N, C-alpha and C positions, 0 to 999 in steps of 0.2 A: 665691824659690820659695814658692808658696802652700801652706799646710798645710790638708789636707782632713780633715774629721771623719769617722770611720767608726764604726759601731755596735760595741759590745763583743760579743765572741764568747761564746757559752754553751758551757762544756764539759759533760761527762757529769754531774759532781757538781752543777753549777748546774741542769741540766735535771731531775735527780732531786729536788733541793730545791724547785724551783718546782712540780713536779708534785705532790709530797707536800703542799706548802702549800695547793694548791687543793683537795685531797681532805680535809685536816683541817678545812677551813672548813665542810664539810657532812657530818659523820660519819654521821648517820642515813640520809641518802640513799645514801651510799657503801656502807654495810653492806647495805641492801636490794638495791641493784644487784648487789653482789658475790655475794649469796646465790643469785641466778638463775644466774650462771656456776658457782658451787660445786655447785649441784644437778645441772646437766648433766655437769660433770666427774666428780663423785662417782658418778653413775649409770654412766657409761662405764667408769670404773676398776673399780667394783664388779662390773659384768657381766663384764668381761674377767678380773678376778681370780678370781671365783667359778667361771667356766667353766674357767680354767686349773687351779684347785685340783681341780675335779672330774675333769678329764682326767688330772692327775698321779696322783690316787688310783686311777683306772681303770688307768693304765699300771702302777702298782705292784701292783695286784691281778692284772693279766695276767702280770706277771713272776713273781708268787708262785704263781699257779694254773697257769701254763703255757698255751701255745697248741697243744700237741701231743695234746690229747684229742679223739678222734673218737667219734661215736655211730652206731650202726646200728639202724634201726627198720624194721618192715614198712610198705610202702606199700599201694597199691591194686592189685587184679588187673585184668585186661583188662575184666572185667565189672562193675567198680566195687565189688567186695567187698573187705574187709580181708584183706590177705595175712597169712601166718604164717611166722615164722622157724623153721627146723628146730631140733630139740632139741640137735643136735650143733653148732649155729652157734658157740657160744663156743669150743669146741675147734678148730674149723676156723679161726677168726680167730687163735687162739693159735699156729697153725703158720706164720703169715706171718713171714718172717725178721726184719724190723726191729721187730716188735711186742714190747714189753717187759712189758706188763701187760694183762689182760683181766678184766672183771667184767661181770655181767649181772643184770638184774631181770626179773621176770615178773609180769604182772598177775594178781591173785587175786580171785575173785568173793566178797568178804567185806567186812564193815565192822568198824571198830574203835570201841568205846565204853567209857566208864568202867565201866558195869555192864550186865548183860543186861536190866535194867528200862527202859533207854532205847530208844525206838523205833528200828528199823533205818534209818528215813529220816533220822535226825539223824546225819549223817556228819562234819559240820564240814569237809567238803572234804578229808578224809584218805583216801588210797588205801592199800590193803593190797597189798604186793608181796613176792614171793619174791626172795631175794637170794643171790648166790654169796658164798663166803667172801672171794674176792679183790676184791670190789667196793670196799671201803674203801681198800685200797692203790692201786687204779686211779684212784679219784677224788681221792686224797690229802687226805682229810678226817679230822679228829681227833674223838675222842669228848669231849663236855663232862662226861659222868658215866658211870660203869660201864665196860663193855668192848664190843667188837664181837663178832659171832658167831664161834665157832670150831667145830672138828670135832664137839665135844660139844653145844653149845647150838644148833647149826644143825639137829640131829636131833630136838630136843624143843621143847615149847611156850614158846619164848623169843622176844622181839621187841625190836628196836632202833628207837627213834623218831627221826625227823628233827627238826630244830630247831623248825620251825613246828608240826609235828604234836604235839610234846611241850607246847608252849605252849597250843595249842588244847585239849588234854586236861587241862591244869592239872598237868602232871608235869614238874618241872624236874630230876629226878634219877632214877637207876636204883633198882630195888628194889620198885616198886609192881606192880600188876597191871591189865590191861585185858581187856575182853571182845571176842574176835575169833571170828567164826563162832558157834559154840555152846559155847565153852569159854574158860577163863581162860588168858591168856598172861602170863608174867612179863617185866617190862621189865628187860632186862639191860644196856641202854645208851641214852644219849641223845647224838645227834650235834651237832657244831657246824655252822653254816651251810655248805652245799656251794655254793660260788660258781659253778661251771660246770654244776651240775646242780640247779637249783631244785626240780625235781620230787621229788628225794630229801628235801628239807626238808618236803614235805607228805605223806610216806609213813611207814607202819608196816612195817618190814622184818623178814620172817620167813625163817628158814633154808630153803634149797631143798628139802631132804628133809622138813622139818617141814611145809612148805606142801603138799607132795604127800600126806603121811600124814594131816594133820588138817583141811586146808581144801579138798581136792579139786583142787589145782593140777595142770594137765595137763602141765607140764614144758616148755612152749614159752616161750622168752624173748621179751619185748616190746621190750627195749632192751639193746643190748650197748655197753659202754664199753671203749675200748682206748686205750692210750698207746704211742707209739713215739718214736724219736729225732727231734728237731726237723727234721733234714735229710731225714728219710724220710717226713714227714707226707703230702705230696702223692703220693708213690709208693704208700704204703699206701692212701691214700684212693681211688686209681684202681682198686685190685684188690679192695677190700672187698666190693662188691656181688657180683662174680663168685665170690668165695670163699664167701660165705654162701649164695648161691643160684645155682649154675652154670647151671641150666636157665632161670631167670627173673630175671636180675639187674635187669631194669627194675622189678621189684616191691619193690626194696630202696631205702630212703632213707638216705643217709650224710650226716651233719651234723658241723659243727665248732662247739661251743658258744661258743668265744671270738669267733667272727664276730658273734654277737648283741651282745656287749659292745662291739665295735668299731662296729657299726651304731648302737648307742645313743649312742656318742660323736659320731658324725656327725650324728645327729638333734639332739643337744644343741648342736652347733656351729651348725646352722641356726637354732635358737631363740635362740642368743646373738646372731646377726646381727640378728634382729628387735629384741631388747632394745637393742642398740647403736644401731639406728635411732631408737628412742624417746629414748635418751640424747642423740643428736645434735639431735633436735627440741628437747629441754629446753635444750641448750646454745645453740641458735639463738635461742630465746625469751630466754635470759639476755643474749645479745648485743644483741638489740633493746632490752632494758631499759637496757643500758649506753649505747647510742646515744641513747636518749631522755633519760637523765640528763645526758649531755654537751650535748645540744641545749638543754635547759633551763638548764644551767650557763652556756652562752654568752649566752643571753638575759638572765639575771640579772646577768651580770658585764660588761655592755657598758661601764659606767663604768670599770671596772678596765682593760678592753682599750683604751679610748680614752686613759686616762692613761698606760699603758705605751707606746702608740704615740706620744703627744705627747712622752714623755721619750726617744724614740729607738729603741724596740724595732722591729725589722723585722717584716714579715709572716711571714717564715720562722720567726722566734723565737716569735711568737704561735702559729703553727701547730704548732711543736714542743712548746710548753708544753701545749696541749690534747691533742695526740696522746699525750704522755707521761702525762698524767692518765688517759686512757682505757686505756693499756697497764698502768699500775700498778693501776687498778681491776680490770681483768680478771685480772691476775696474782694479786692478793690472793684473788679468788674461785677461781682455778685452784689455787693452793696449798692453800686450805682444802678444795676438792673432792678433790684427790689424797689428802690426809690422811684425809678422811672415807671415801673409797672404799676406801683400804687398810685402815682400821679395820673397815669393814663386811665386807670380804673375810676378814680374820683372824677376826672374830667368827663369821661363818657357817661358815667352814671348821672352826674348833675345835668348833662345835656339832655339825657333821656327822661329826667325826672325820677330816677330810681334812687333808693338808698345805697350809698357806696359801701360795699362790703368786701373785705379781703380776709379770708379765714386765716387764723393764726398759723395753722399748719402749712399754709402756702409759703409764708415767710420762712418758717423753719425748714421746709422741704427745699426751698430755693437755696438757702445758705448751706444746707447739707450737700446738695448737688454741686454747689461751688467747691466745697472742700474735696469731694470725691474727684471732680474733674481736675482740680489743681494737683491733687496727689497723683492721679494717674498720668497727667501730662508731665509732671516734673520728675517722676520716678526714673525713667530711662536716662534723661540728661544728668540727673544727680549721680546715678551709678556710673555713667560714663566719665564724669568728672572725677569721681573717687578712684577710678582705675588708672588714671593717668600717672605714670611714674614721674617723680620730681625732675629727674635729669632730662627725660624726654620732653616734658612740658617746657623746661627752660630752654632746651636746645631748639625746639620748634619756634619759640618766640624770637 
């Protein structure tokens, strides 16, 4: 019986060792090629991570603020004029069964300034509003300094500043005075940010009775805030307009502030898709760089290829060697990109005060994309190396 020679088989360890050997021979080129993959992967992981962190922060804010707050505002009349809420509207809303809290504000024709010497035109974008005592409990906002209006301070020249209004006036604590209308008002409190009512942040809030007595307020609310049980929100929403204005419910606008936050999350998701597309382009460019590196490597290593073929290496083994090098090169860039993307996400989230979140599927997807890019980039160079005849390869060297 004749003994036939057969080529030695390469196991996984052999393939890994041969692939690493080829990369170690050209470290500078390997690093530069891996950087292209790393940039694309880092971009995609960071975009997904930052978007997920922002959404997680938004969900936590919604859980904390609640989605059961509704607002009632006057719309337009049939003739295009601004409608008006009845003075009794807050009490009418309070009579709706599932409603648990009701607060209201009313626009006051006055400006707030640090002194009466400042021109009235310099308002800093701060609105003066009358507020009911129940407003703070309805909005579930805390005071940063001082106290909220009570039965006593709501009747006298006292004012509570919203978070942004206090910063624009240069007042970070209660106890000072501001000029409203034609008299001094004592700052009895400063509020923390009102997440679901940003208009409160830009307001100077005066008691309902004090606004009527000192500032000529007509007593008509311009915004009513109400909270009800979560299960009853839609039910209450459907009857609010008819309750506030039975004769002209079409002139009443009912809103849900939490919808604006959810809409913002959807808009951010669309922007995230655009950034992911840019990351994919960067990853594609990195893949082209890897393919270019491998093609040049084949041209430079024709003597090595010819020698290995002369010693008995099969075309398949040569093909596996160069494909392994391409995969290892892409994997190195992918791992570096994942680490960099996760670090960028954590740094940005901590800077913004968000919980850092990177979904597990983002890591898996990034590594899978790396494998696909590496295989696609290395396939042609590997096939080209395998097709080189041993004699031609040695002669070209």
